[in-house]
N, CA, C, O and the ligand as a Tripos MOL2 file, in Angstrom:
@<TRIPOS>MOLECULE
protein
  289   287    73     0     0
PROTEIN
NO_CHARGES

@<TRIPOS>ATOM
      1 N         -16.4580   46.0140    2.6850 N.3       1 MET1
      2 CA        -15.3470   45.2210    3.2250 C.3       1 MET1
      3 C         -15.8620   44.0260    4.0140 C.2       1 MET1
      4 O         -15.3100   42.9290    3.9230 O.2       1 MET1
      5 N         -16.9230   44.2390    4.7890 N.am      2 GLY2
      6 CA        -17.4020   43.1980    5.6980 C.3       2 GLY2
      7 C         -17.7380   41.9000    4.9880 C.2       2 GLY2
      8 O         -17.2820   40.8310    5.3940 O.2       2 GLY2
      9 N         -18.5390   41.9880    3.9220 N.am      3 LEU3
     10 CA        -18.9640   40.7710    3.2240 C.3       3 LEU3
     11 C         -17.7880   40.0680    2.5710 C.2       3 LEU3
     12 O         -17.6810   38.8430    2.6360 O.2       3 LEU3
     13 N         -16.8980   40.8370    1.9390 N.am      4 ARG4
     14 CA        -15.7330   40.2210    1.2990 C.3       4 ARG4
     15 C         -14.8520   39.5060    2.3210 C.2       4 ARG4
     16 O         -14.2980   38.4390    2.0590 O.2       4 ARG4
     17 N         -14.7440   40.1250    3.4790 N.am      5 PHE5
     18 CA        -13.9100   39.5190    4.5240 C.3       5 PHE5
     19 C         -14.4900   38.1830    4.9790 C.2       5 PHE5
     20 O         -13.7620   37.2170    5.2100 O.2       5 PHE5
     21 N         -15.8100   38.1510    5.1030 N.am      6 ILE6
     22 CA        -16.4630   36.8980    5.5030 C.3       6 ILE6
     23 C         -16.2890   35.8320    4.4220 C.2       6 ILE6
     24 O         -16.0180   34.6700    4.7250 O.2       6 ILE6
     25 N         -16.4450   36.2330    3.1650 N.am      7 ILE7
     26 CA        -16.2480   35.2730    2.0670 C.3       7 ILE7
     27 C         -14.8090   34.7720    2.0630 C.2       7 ILE7
     28 O         -14.5460   33.5910    1.8380 O.2       7 ILE7
     29 N         -13.8870   35.6930    2.3160 N.am      8 PHE8
     30 CA        -12.4670   35.3210    2.3830 C.3       8 PHE8
     31 C         -12.2270   34.2890    3.4870 C.2       8 PHE8
     32 O         -11.5350   33.2940    3.2690 O.2       8 PHE8
     33 N         -12.7930   34.5230    4.6630 N.am      9 LEU9
     34 CA        -12.6450   33.5730    5.7720 C.3       9 LEU9
     35 C         -13.2870   32.2320    5.4220 C.2       9 LEU9
     36 O         -12.7400   31.1740    5.7340 O.2       9 LEU9
     37 N         -14.4360   32.2830    4.7790 N.am     10 ALA10
     38 CA        -15.1140   31.0490    4.4020 C.3      10 ALA10
     39 C         -14.2690   30.2460    3.4120 C.2      10 ALA10
     40 O         -14.2060   29.0190    3.4880 O.2      10 ALA10
     41 N         -13.6280   30.9460    2.4920 N.am     11 ALA11
     42 CA        -12.7870   30.2670    1.5150 C.3      11 ALA11
     43 C         -11.6080   29.5750    2.2040 C.2      11 ALA11
     44 O         -11.2740   28.4350    1.8800 O.2      11 ALA11
     45 N         -10.9840   30.2690    3.1520 N.am     12 ILE12
     46 CA         -9.8730   29.6630    3.8950 C.3      12 ILE12
     47 C         -10.3550   28.4400    4.6720 C.2      12 ILE12
     48 O          -9.6850   27.4080    4.7160 O.2      12 ILE12
     49 N         -11.5260   28.5770    5.2790 N.am     13 TRP13
     50 CA        -12.0760   27.4830    6.0770 C.3      13 TRP13
     51 C         -12.3230   26.2420    5.2010 C.2      13 TRP13
     52 O         -12.0350   25.1140    5.6030 O.2      13 TRP13
     53 N         -12.8640   26.4800    3.9950 N.am     14 ILE14
     54 CA        -13.1350   25.3600    3.0900 C.3      14 ILE14
     55 C         -11.8210   24.6980    2.6670 C.2      14 ILE14
     56 O         -11.7310   23.4710    2.6060 O.2      14 ILE14
     57 N         -10.8070   25.5120    2.3770 N.am     15 VAL15
     58 CA         -9.5060   24.9510    2.0060 C.3      15 VAL15
     59 C          -8.9400   24.1130    3.1460 C.2      15 VAL15
     60 O          -8.4040   23.0290    2.9190 O.2      15 VAL15
     61 N          -9.0600   24.6190    4.3750 N.am     16 LEU16
     62 CA         -8.5810   23.8520    5.5260 C.3      16 LEU16
     63 C          -9.3360   22.5390    5.6740 C.2      16 LEU16
     64 O          -8.7390   21.5140    6.0020 O.2      16 LEU16
     65 N         -10.6380   22.5610    5.4340 N.am     17 LEU17
     66 CA        -11.4260   21.3240    5.5020 C.3      17 LEU17
     67 C         -10.9360   20.3140    4.4680 C.2      17 LEU17
     68 O         -10.8040   19.1250    4.7600 O.2      17 LEU17
     69 N         -10.6690   20.8030    3.2530 N.am     18 ILE18
     70 CA        -10.1990   19.9010    2.1890 C.3      18 ILE18
     71 C          -8.8420   19.3080    2.5570 C.2      18 ILE18
     72 O          -8.6070   18.1140    2.3720 O.2      18 ILE18
     73 N          -7.9500   20.1550    3.0810 N.am     19 ILE19
     74 CA         -6.6250   19.6620    3.4700 C.3      19 ILE19
     75 C          -6.7500   18.6100    4.5710 C.2      19 ILE19
     76 O          -6.1070   17.5620    4.5190 O.2      19 ILE19
     77 N          -7.5980   18.9080    5.5780 N.am     20 ARG20
     78 CA         -7.7860   17.9360    6.6590 C.3      20 ARG20
     79 C          -8.3860   16.6410    6.1410 C.2      20 ARG20
     80 O          -8.0420   15.5580    6.6150 O.2      20 ARG20
     81 N          -9.2770   16.7500    5.1770 N.am     21 PHE21
     82 CA         -9.8990   15.5690    4.5810 C.3      21 PHE21
     83 C          -8.8440   14.6660    3.9440 C.2      21 PHE21
     84 O          -8.8480   13.4510    4.1430 O.2      21 PHE21
     85 N          -7.9350   15.2820    3.1710 N.am     22 TYR22
     86 CA         -6.9090   14.4730    2.5010 C.3      22 TYR22
     87 C          -5.8650   13.9620    3.4730 C.2      22 TYR22
     88 O          -5.3950   12.8320    3.3420 O.2      22 TYR22
     89 N          -5.4940   14.7870    4.4530 N.am     23 LEU23
     90 CA         -4.5230   14.3250    5.4460 C.3      23 LEU23
     91 C          -5.1000   13.1860    6.2730 C.2      23 LEU23
     92 O          -4.3850   12.2530    6.6380 O.2      23 LEU23
     93 N          -6.3820   13.2600    6.5650 N.am     24 GLY24
     94 CA         -7.0280   12.2100    7.3400 C.3      24 GLY24
     95 C          -7.1110   10.8970    6.5860 C.2      24 GLY24
     96 O          -7.0960    9.8230    7.1860 O.2      24 GLY24
     97 N          -7.1990   10.9900    5.2650 N.am     25 ARG25
     98 CA         -7.2950    9.7650    4.4550 C.3      25 ARG25
     99 C          -5.9530    9.1130    4.2470 C.2      25 ARG25
    100 O          -5.8620    7.8870    4.1800 O.2      25 ARG25
    101 N          -4.9060    9.9110    4.1420 N.am     26 ALA26
    102 CA         -3.6100    9.4040    3.6970 C.3      26 ALA26
    103 C          -3.0890    8.2110    4.4920 C.2      26 ALA26
    104 O          -2.7130    7.2130    3.8770 O.2      26 ALA26
    105 N          -3.0450    8.2570    5.8270 N.am     27 PRO27
    106 CA         -2.4180    7.1410    6.5450 C.3      27 PRO27
    107 C          -3.2570    5.8840    6.5840 C.2      27 PRO27
    108 O          -2.7940    4.8520    7.0690 O.2      27 PRO27
    109 N          -4.4920    5.9460    6.0800 N.am     28 LYS28
    110 CA         -5.3810    4.7960    6.2200 C.3      28 LYS28
    111 C          -5.2000    3.7430    5.1340 C.2      28 LYS28
    112 O          -5.8140    2.6780    5.1960 O.2      28 LYS28
    113 N          -4.3550    4.0360    4.1310 N.am     29 LYS29
    114 CA         -4.2470    3.0640    3.0340 C.3      29 LYS29
    115 C          -3.2620    1.9550    3.3680 C.2      29 LYS29
    116 O          -2.3230    1.6900    2.6190 O.2      29 LYS29
    117 N          -3.4910    1.3210    4.4940 N.am     30 LYS30
    118 CA         -2.6440    0.2060    4.9230 C.3      30 LYS30
    119 C          -3.1110   -1.1110    4.3310 C.2      30 LYS30
    120 O          -2.3890   -2.1070    4.3730 O.2      30 LYS30
    121 N          -4.3290   -1.1200    3.7730 N.am     31 GLN31
    122 CA         -4.8530   -2.3750    3.2500 C.3      31 GLN31
    123 C          -4.1100   -2.7620    1.9790 C.2      31 GLN31
    124 O          -3.2560   -2.0230    1.4900 O.2      31 GLN31
    125 N          -4.4450   -3.9040    1.4700 N.am     32 HIS32
    126 CA         -3.7870   -4.3880    0.2700 C.3      32 HIS32
    127 C          -4.3020   -3.6150   -0.9350 C.2      32 HIS32
    128 O          -5.3890   -3.8870   -1.4450 O.2      32 HIS32
    129 N          -3.5180   -2.6630   -1.3750 N.am     33 THR33
    130 CA         -3.8760   -1.9510   -2.5850 C.3      33 THR33
    131 C          -3.2550   -2.6750   -3.7640 C.2      33 THR33
    132 O          -2.1850   -3.2720   -3.6450 O.2      33 THR33
    133 N          -3.9140   -2.6200   -4.8750 N.am     34 GLN34
    134 CA         -3.4370   -3.3240   -6.0670 C.3      34 GLN34
    135 C          -2.3300   -2.5210   -6.7440 C.2      34 GLN34
    136 O          -2.4440   -2.1320   -7.9070 O.2      34 GLN34
    137 N          -1.2710   -2.2840   -5.9990 N.am     35 ARG35
    138 CA         -0.1570   -1.5080   -6.5270 C.3      35 ARG35
    139 C           1.0060   -2.4300   -6.8520 C.2      35 ARG35
    140 O           1.3620   -3.3010   -6.0580 O.2      35 ARG35
    141 N           1.5910   -2.2350   -8.0160 N.am     36 GLY36
    142 CA          2.7330   -3.0590   -8.3970 C.3      36 GLY36
    143 C           3.9660   -2.7860   -7.5710 C.2      36 GLY36
    144 O           4.8790   -3.6100   -7.5340 O.2      36 GLY36
    145 N           4.0120   -1.6410   -6.9060 N.am     37 THR37
    146 CA          5.2160   -1.2710   -6.1860 C.3      37 THR37
    147 C           5.3080   -1.9150   -4.8180 C.2      37 THR37
    148 O           6.3680   -1.8910   -4.1920 O.2      37 THR37
    149 N           4.2200   -2.4880   -4.3460 N.am     38 ASN38
    150 CA          4.1970   -2.9640   -2.9670 C.3      38 ASN38
    151 C           3.9400   -4.4640   -2.9120 C.2      38 ASN38
    152 O           3.0260   -4.9160   -2.2230 O.2      38 ASN38
    153 N           4.7440   -5.2350   -3.6370 N.am     39 ILE39
    154 CA          4.5560   -6.6770   -3.6870 C.3      39 ILE39
    155 C           5.3660   -7.3290   -2.5690 C.2      39 ILE39
    156 O           6.5340   -7.0020   -2.3570 O.2      39 ILE39
    157 N           4.7330   -8.2430   -1.8680 N.am     40 ASP40
    158 CA          5.4530   -9.0240   -0.8710 C.3      40 ASP40
    159 C           6.2690  -10.0860   -1.5860 C.2      40 ASP40
    160 O           5.7470  -10.8500   -2.3970 O.2      40 ASP40
    161 N           7.5480  -10.1220   -1.2750 N.am     41 THR41
    162 CA          8.4020  -11.1120   -1.9110 C.3      41 THR41
    163 C           8.8930  -12.1150   -0.8720 C.2      41 THR41
    164 O           9.0030  -11.8100    0.3160 O.2      41 THR41
    165 N           9.1760  -13.2880   -1.3450 N.am     42 VAL42
    166 CA          9.7020  -14.3480   -0.4830 C.3      42 VAL42
    167 C          10.9190  -14.9610   -1.1750 C.2      42 VAL42
    168 O          11.1490  -14.7450   -2.3650 O.2      42 VAL42
    169 N          11.6830  -15.7210   -0.4130 N.am     43 ARG43
    170 CA         12.9010  -16.3090   -0.9390 C.3      43 ARG43
    171 C          12.7340  -17.8230   -1.0270 C.2      43 ARG43
    172 O          12.2600  -18.4640   -0.0880 O.2      43 ARG43
    173 N          13.1170  -18.3660   -2.1320 N.am     44 CYS44
    174 CA         13.0540  -19.8170   -2.3120 C.3      44 CYS44
    175 C          14.0060  -20.4960   -1.3310 C.2      44 CYS44
    176 O          15.1830  -20.1440   -1.2490 O.2      44 CYS44
    177 N          13.4840  -21.4730   -0.5860 N.am     45 GLN45
    178 CA         14.3080  -22.1580    0.4070 C.3      45 GLN45
    179 C          15.3730  -23.0310   -0.2550 C.2      45 GLN45
    180 O          16.3610  -23.3940    0.3830 O.2      45 GLN45
    181 N          15.1800  -23.3630   -1.5050 N.am     46 GLN46
    182 CA         16.0910  -24.2750   -2.1700 C.3      46 GLN46
    183 C          17.2230  -23.5340   -2.8710 C.2      46 GLN46
    184 O          18.3900  -23.8830   -2.6950 O.2      46 GLN46
    185 N          16.8910  -22.5140   -3.6650 N.am     47 CYS47
    186 CA         17.9160  -21.8520   -4.4650 C.3      47 CYS47
    187 C          18.1150  -20.3870   -4.1060 C.2      47 CYS47
    188 O          19.0240  -19.7460   -4.6320 O.2      47 CYS47
    189 N          17.2830  -19.8430   -3.2190 N.am     48 GLY48
    190 CA         17.4760  -18.4680   -2.7670 C.3      48 GLY48
    191 C          16.9060  -17.4210   -3.6930 C.2      48 GLY48
    192 O          17.1030  -16.2290   -3.4580 O.2      48 GLY48
    193 N          16.2090  -17.8200   -4.7310 N.am     49 LEU49
    194 CA         15.6080  -16.8710   -5.6540 C.3      49 LEU49
    195 C          14.5050  -16.0780   -4.9620 C.2      49 LEU49
    196 O          13.6960  -16.6400   -4.2240 O.2      49 LEU49
    197 N          14.4800  -14.7670   -5.2060 N.am     50 VAL50
    198 CA         13.4380  -13.9100   -4.6340 C.3      50 VAL50
    199 C          12.2830  -13.8250   -5.6320 C.2      50 VAL50
    200 O          12.4780  -13.4720   -6.7950 O.2      50 VAL50
    201 N          11.0810  -14.1510   -5.1620 N.am     51 ILE51
    202 CA          9.9090  -14.1990   -6.0360 C.3      51 ILE51
    203 C           8.7250  -13.5670   -5.3200 C.2      51 ILE51
    204 O           8.6990  -13.5280   -4.0890 O.2      51 ILE51
    205 N           7.7340  -13.0670   -6.0770 N.am     52 PRO52
    206 CA          6.5150  -12.5540   -5.4400 C.3      52 PRO52
    207 C           5.8070  -13.6640   -4.6740 C.2      52 PRO52
    208 O           5.7410  -14.8080   -5.1240 O.2      52 PRO52
    209 N           5.2750  -13.2980   -3.4960 N.am     53 GLU53
    210 CA          4.6790  -14.3190   -2.6340 C.3      53 GLU53
    211 C           3.5400  -15.0540   -3.3220 C.2      53 GLU53
    212 O           3.3680  -16.2580   -3.1300 O.2      53 GLU53
    213 N           2.7490  -14.3230   -4.1380 N.am     54 LYS54
    214 CA          1.5950  -14.9780   -4.7490 C.3      54 LYS54
    215 C           1.9910  -15.9420   -5.8520 C.2      54 LYS54
    216 O           1.1820  -16.7720   -6.2670 O.2      54 LYS54
    217 N           3.2420  -15.8440   -6.3410 N.am     55 GLU55
    218 CA          3.7100  -16.7920   -7.3510 C.3      55 GLU55
    219 C           4.5090  -17.9300   -6.7320 C.2      55 GLU55
    220 O           4.8680  -18.8900   -7.4150 O.2      55 GLU55
    221 N           4.7830  -17.8210   -5.4520 N.am     56 ALA56
    222 CA          5.6080  -18.8320   -4.8000 C.3      56 ALA56
    223 C           4.7710  -20.0590   -4.4480 C.2      56 ALA56
    224 O           3.5510  -19.9800   -4.3070 O.2      56 ALA56
    225 N           5.4390  -21.1660   -4.3130 N.am     57 ILE57
    226 CA          4.7950  -22.3920   -3.8580 C.3      57 ILE57
    227 C           5.1350  -22.5680   -2.3870 C.2      57 ILE57
    228 O           6.3030  -22.5970   -2.0000 O.2      57 ILE57
    229 N           4.0890  -22.6860   -1.5740 N.am     58 GLN58
    230 CA          4.3070  -22.7570   -0.1390 C.3      58 GLN58
    231 C           4.1280  -24.1800    0.3370 C.2      58 GLN58
    232 O           3.1720  -24.8640   -0.0290 O.2      58 GLN58
    233 N           5.0640  -24.6120    1.1580 N.am     59 ARG59
    234 CA          4.9550  -25.9570    1.7290 C.3      59 ARG59
    235 C           5.6270  -25.9590    3.0940 C.2      59 ARG59
    236 O           6.7870  -25.5630    3.2120 O.2      59 ARG59
    237 N           4.9340  -26.3850    4.0980 N.am     60 ASP60
    238 CA          5.4620  -26.4490    5.4660 C.3      60 ASP60
    239 C           6.0480  -25.1210    5.9160 C.2      60 ASP60
    240 O           7.1330  -25.0770    6.4960 O.2      60 ASP60
    241 N           5.3180  -24.0240    5.6430 N.am     61 ASN61
    242 CA          5.7510  -22.6800    6.0330 C.3      61 ASN61
    243 C           7.0390  -22.2370    5.3440 C.2      61 ASN61
    244 O           7.6740  -21.2820    5.7880 O.2      61 ASN61
    245 N           7.4270  -22.9040    4.2840 N.am     62 HIS62
    246 CA          8.5570  -22.4590    3.4810 C.3      62 HIS62
    247 C           8.0700  -22.1480    2.0780 C.2      62 HIS62
    248 O           7.0730  -22.6970    1.6070 O.2      62 HIS62
    249 N           8.7930  -21.2580    1.4250 N.am     63 PHE63
    250 CA          8.4140  -20.8720    0.0730 C.3      63 PHE63
    251 C           9.4280  -21.4030   -0.9230 C.2      63 PHE63
    252 O          10.6200  -21.5000   -0.6280 O.2      63 PHE63
    253 N           8.9430  -21.7410   -2.0950 N.am     64 PHE64
    254 CA          9.8020  -22.2650   -3.1560 C.3      64 PHE64
    255 C           9.4160  -21.6190   -4.4730 C.2      64 PHE64
    256 O           8.2710  -21.2060   -4.6620 O.2      64 PHE64
    257 N          10.3860  -21.5330   -5.3870 N.am     65 CYS65
    258 CA         10.1420  -20.8580   -6.6590 C.3      65 CYS65
    259 C           9.4470  -21.7830   -7.6440 C.2      65 CYS65
    260 O           8.8040  -21.3110   -8.5820 O.2      65 CYS65
    261 N           9.5620  -23.0860   -7.4500 N.am     66 SER66
    262 CA          8.9680  -24.0190   -8.4030 C.3      66 SER66
    263 C           8.5830  -25.3130   -7.6860 C.2      66 SER66
    264 O           9.0200  -25.5770   -6.5650 O.2      66 SER66
    265 N           7.7620  -26.1050   -8.3570 N.am     67 LYS67
    266 CA          7.3500  -27.3820   -7.7590 C.3      67 LYS67
    267 C           8.5390  -28.3150   -7.5550 C.2      67 LYS67
    268 O           8.5890  -29.0890   -6.5990 O.2      67 LYS67
    269 N           9.4930  -28.2220   -8.4780 N.am     68 GLU68
    270 CA         10.6710  -29.0870   -8.3520 C.3      68 GLU68
    271 C          11.4070  -28.8050   -7.0380 C.2      68 GLU68
    272 O          11.8080  -29.7220   -6.3210 O.2      68 GLU68
    273 N          11.5720  -27.5200   -6.7480 N.am     69 HIS69
    274 CA         12.2810  -27.1720   -5.5170 C.3      69 HIS69
    275 C          11.4390  -27.4810   -4.2800 C.2      69 HIS69
    276 O          11.9850  -27.8460   -3.2390 O.2      69 HIS69
    277 N          10.1160  -27.3400   -4.3830 N.am     70 ALA70
    278 CA          9.2450  -27.6470   -3.2470 C.3      70 ALA70
    279 C           9.2710  -29.1310   -2.9220 C.2      70 ALA70
    280 O           9.1100  -29.5270   -1.7670 O.2      70 ALA70
    281 N           9.4730  -29.9360   -3.9320 N.am     71 ASN71
    282 CA          9.4430  -31.3850   -3.7200 C.3      71 ASN71
    283 C          10.7940  -31.9840   -3.3520 C.2      71 ASN71
    284 O          10.8910  -33.1700   -3.0360 O.2      71 ASN71
    285 N          11.8180  -31.1720   -3.3930 N.am     72 ASP72
    286 CA         13.1390  -31.6850   -3.0360 C.3      72 ASP72
    287 C          13.2150  -32.0470   -1.5520 C.2      72 ASP72
    288 O          14.2590  -32.4950   -1.0790 O.2      72 ASP72
    289 ZN         14.1510  -22.3810   -6.1640 Zn       73 ZN73
@<TRIPOS>BOND
     1     1     2 1
     2     2     3 1
     3     3     4 2
     4     3     5 am
     5     5     6 1
     6     6     7 1
     7     7     8 2
     8     7     9 am
     9     9    10 1
    10    10    11 1
    11    11    12 2
    12    11    13 am
    13    13    14 1
    14    14    15 1
    15    15    16 2
    16    15    17 am
    17    17    18 1
    18    18    19 1
    19    19    20 2
    20    19    21 am
    21    21    22 1
    22    22    23 1
    23    23    24 2
    24    23    25 am
    25    25    26 1
    26    26    27 1
    27    27    28 2
    28    27    29 am
    29    29    30 1
    30    30    31 1
    31    31    32 2
    32    31    33 am
    33    33    34 1
    34    34    35 1
    35    35    36 2
    36    35    37 am
    37    37    38 1
    38    38    39 1
    39    39    40 2
    40    39    41 am
    41    41    42 1
    42    42    43 1
    43    43    44 2
    44    43    45 am
    45    45    46 1
    46    46    47 1
    47    47    48 2
    48    47    49 am
    49    49    50 1
    50    50    51 1
    51    51    52 2
    52    51    53 am
    53    53    54 1
    54    54    55 1
    55    55    56 2
    56    55    57 am
    57    57    58 1
    58    58    59 1
    59    59    60 2
    60    59    61 am
    61    61    62 1
    62    62    63 1
    63    63    64 2
    64    63    65 am
    65    65    66 1
    66    66    67 1
    67    67    68 2
    68    67    69 am
    69    69    70 1
    70    70    71 1
    71    71    72 2
    72    71    73 am
    73    73    74 1
    74    74    75 1
    75    75    76 2
    76    75    77 am
    77    77    78 1
    78    78    79 1
    79    79    80 2
    80    79    81 am
    81    81    82 1
    82    82    83 1
    83    83    84 2
    84    83    85 am
    85    85    86 1
    86    86    87 1
    87    87    88 2
    88    87    89 am
    89    89    90 1
    90    90    91 1
    91    91    92 2
    92    91    93 am
    93    93    94 1
    94    94    95 1
    95    95    96 2
    96    95    97 am
    97    97    98 1
    98    98    99 1
    99    99   100 2
   100    99   101 am
   101   101   102 1
   102   102   103 1
   103   103   104 2
   104   103   105 am
   105   105   106 1
   106   106   107 1
   107   107   108 2
   108   107   109 am
   109   109   110 1
   110   110   111 1
   111   111   112 2
   112   111   113 am
   113   113   114 1
   114   114   115 1
   115   115   116 2
   116   115   117 am
   117   117   118 1
   118   118   119 1
   119   119   120 2
   120   119   121 am
   121   121   122 1
   122   122   123 1
   123   123   124 2
   124   123   125 am
   125   125   126 1
   126   126   127 1
   127   127   128 2
   128   127   129 am
   129   129   130 1
   130   130   131 1
   131   131   132 2
   132   131   133 am
   133   133   134 1
   134   134   135 1
   135   135   136 2
   136   135   137 am
   137   137   138 1
   138   138   139 1
   139   139   140 2
   140   139   141 am
   141   141   142 1
   142   142   143 1
   143   143   144 2
   144   143   145 am
   145   145   146 1
   146   146   147 1
   147   147   148 2
   148   147   149 am
   149   149   150 1
   150   150   151 1
   151   151   152 2
   152   151   153 am
   153   153   154 1
   154   154   155 1
   155   155   156 2
   156   155   157 am
   157   157   158 1
   158   158   159 1
   159   159   160 2
   160   159   161 am
   161   161   162 1
   162   162   163 1
   163   163   164 2
   164   163   165 am
   165   165   166 1
   166   166   167 1
   167   167   168 2
   168   167   169 am
   169   169   170 1
   170   170   171 1
   171   171   172 2
   172   171   173 am
   173   173   174 1
   174   174   175 1
   175   175   176 2
   176   175   177 am
   177   177   178 1
   178   178   179 1
   179   179   180 2
   180   179   181 am
   181   181   182 1
   182   182   183 1
   183   183   184 2
   184   183   185 am
   185   185   186 1
   186   186   187 1
   187   187   188 2
   188   187   189 am
   189   189   190 1
   190   190   191 1
   191   191   192 2
   192   191   193 am
   193   193   194 1
   194   194   195 1
   195   195   196 2
   196   195   197 am
   197   197   198 1
   198   198   199 1
   199   199   200 2
   200   199   201 am
   201   201   202 1
   202   202   203 1
   203   203   204 2
   204   203   205 am
   205   205   206 1
   206   206   207 1
   207   207   208 2
   208   207   209 am
   209   209   210 1
   210   210   211 1
   211   211   212 2
   212   211   213 am
   213   213   214 1
   214   214   215 1
   215   215   216 2
   216   215   217 am
   217   217   218 1
   218   218   219 1
   219   219   220 2
   220   219   221 am
   221   221   222 1
   222   222   223 1
   223   223   224 2
   224   223   225 am
   225   225   226 1
   226   226   227 1
   227   227   228 2
   228   227   229 am
   229   229   230 1
   230   230   231 1
   231   231   232 2
   232   231   233 am
   233   233   234 1
   234   234   235 1
   235   235   236 2
   236   235   237 am
   237   237   238 1
   238   238   239 1
   239   239   240 2
   240   239   241 am
   241   241   242 1
   242   242   243 1
   243   243   244 2
   244   243   245 am
   245   245   246 1
   246   246   247 1
   247   247   248 2
   248   247   249 am
   249   249   250 1
   250   250   251 1
   251   251   252 2
   252   251   253 am
   253   253   254 1
   254   254   255 1
   255   255   256 2
   256   255   257 am
   257   257   258 1
   258   258   259 1
   259   259   260 2
   260   259   261 am
   261   261   262 1
   262   262   263 1
   263   263   264 2
   264   263   265 am
   265   265   266 1
   266   266   267 1
   267   267   268 2
   268   267   269 am
   269   269   270 1
   270   270   271 1
   271   271   272 2
   272   271   273 am
   273   273   274 1
   274   274   275 1
   275   275   276 2
   276   275   277 am
   277   277   278 1
   278   278   279 1
   279   279   280 2
   280   279   281 am
   281   281   282 1
   282   282   283 1
   283   283   284 2
   284   283   285 am
   285   285   286 1
   286   286   287 1
   287   287   288 2
@<TRIPOS>SUBSTRUCTURE
     1 MET1         2 RESIDUE 1 A MET
     2 GLY2         6 RESIDUE 1 A GLY
     3 LEU3        10 RESIDUE 1 A LEU
     4 ARG4        14 RESIDUE 1 A ARG
     5 PHE5        18 RESIDUE 1 A PHE
     6 ILE6        22 RESIDUE 1 A ILE
     7 ILE7        26 RESIDUE 1 A ILE
     8 PHE8        30 RESIDUE 1 A PHE
     9 LEU9        34 RESIDUE 1 A LEU
    10 ALA10       38 RESIDUE 1 A ALA
    11 ALA11       42 RESIDUE 1 A ALA
    12 ILE12       46 RESIDUE 1 A ILE
    13 TRP13       50 RESIDUE 1 A TRP
    14 ILE14       54 RESIDUE 1 A ILE
    15 VAL15       58 RESIDUE 1 A VAL
    16 LEU16       62 RESIDUE 1 A LEU
    17 LEU17       66 RESIDUE 1 A LEU
    18 ILE18       70 RESIDUE 1 A ILE
    19 ILE19       74 RESIDUE 1 A ILE
    20 ARG20       78 RESIDUE 1 A ARG
    21 PHE21       82 RESIDUE 1 A PHE
    22 TYR22       86 RESIDUE 1 A TYR
    23 LEU23       90 RESIDUE 1 A LEU
    24 GLY24       94 RESIDUE 1 A GLY
    25 ARG25       98 RESIDUE 1 A ARG
    26 ALA26      102 RESIDUE 1 A ALA
    27 PRO27      106 RESIDUE 1 A PRO
    28 LYS28      110 RESIDUE 1 A LYS
    29 LYS29      114 RESIDUE 1 A LYS
    30 LYS30      118 RESIDUE 1 A LYS
    31 GLN31      122 RESIDUE 1 A GLN
    32 HIS32      126 RESIDUE 1 A HIS
    33 THR33      130 RESIDUE 1 A THR
    34 GLN34      134 RESIDUE 1 A GLN
    35 ARG35      138 RESIDUE 1 A ARG
    36 GLY36      142 RESIDUE 1 A GLY
    37 THR37      146 RESIDUE 1 A THR
    38 ASN38      150 RESIDUE 1 A ASN
    39 ILE39      154 RESIDUE 1 A ILE
    40 ASP40      158 RESIDUE 1 A ASP
    41 THR41      162 RESIDUE 1 A THR
    42 VAL42      166 RESIDUE 1 A VAL
    43 ARG43      170 RESIDUE 1 A ARG
    44 CYS44      174 RESIDUE 1 A CYS
    45 GLN45      178 RESIDUE 1 A GLN
    46 GLN46      182 RESIDUE 1 A GLN
    47 CYS47      186 RESIDUE 1 A CYS
    48 GLY48      190 RESIDUE 1 A GLY
    49 LEU49      194 RESIDUE 1 A LEU
    50 VAL50      198 RESIDUE 1 A VAL
    51 ILE51      202 RESIDUE 1 A ILE
    52 PRO52      206 RESIDUE 1 A PRO
    53 GLU53      210 RESIDUE 1 A GLU
    54 LYS54      214 RESIDUE 1 A LYS
    55 GLU55      218 RESIDUE 1 A GLU
    56 ALA56      222 RESIDUE 1 A ALA
    57 ILE57      226 RESIDUE 1 A ILE
    58 GLN58      230 RESIDUE 1 A GLN
    59 ARG59      234 RESIDUE 1 A ARG
    60 ASP60      238 RESIDUE 1 A ASP
    61 ASN61      242 RESIDUE 1 A ASN
    62 HIS62      246 RESIDUE 1 A HIS
    63 PHE63      250 RESIDUE 1 A PHE
    64 PHE64      254 RESIDUE 1 A PHE
    65 CYS65      258 RESIDUE 1 A CYS
    66 SER66      262 RESIDUE 1 A SER
    67 LYS67      266 RESIDUE 1 A LYS
    68 GLU68      270 RESIDUE 1 A GLU
    69 HIS69      274 RESIDUE 1 A HIS
    70 ALA70      278 RESIDUE 1 A ALA
    71 ASN71      282 RESIDUE 1 A ASN
    72 ASP72      286 RESIDUE 1 A ASP
    73 ZN73       289 GROUP 0 **** ****
């Protein structure tokens, strides 16, 4: 019984370590991950169209959907 009990405790301990490892990692993914679901969007100042920030044209701290609207 003694050895099995120790192995049993060791197995639980390892599982707890793995769980803590994953829980510790989870909140840290605040950086820019290349996920399609988490795109920053902005609104065109001219027509109100919502577009991804990286596709928007920025001018004077305003965003526009196209060069035509940025130049208006
Ligand atoms: Zn526009």
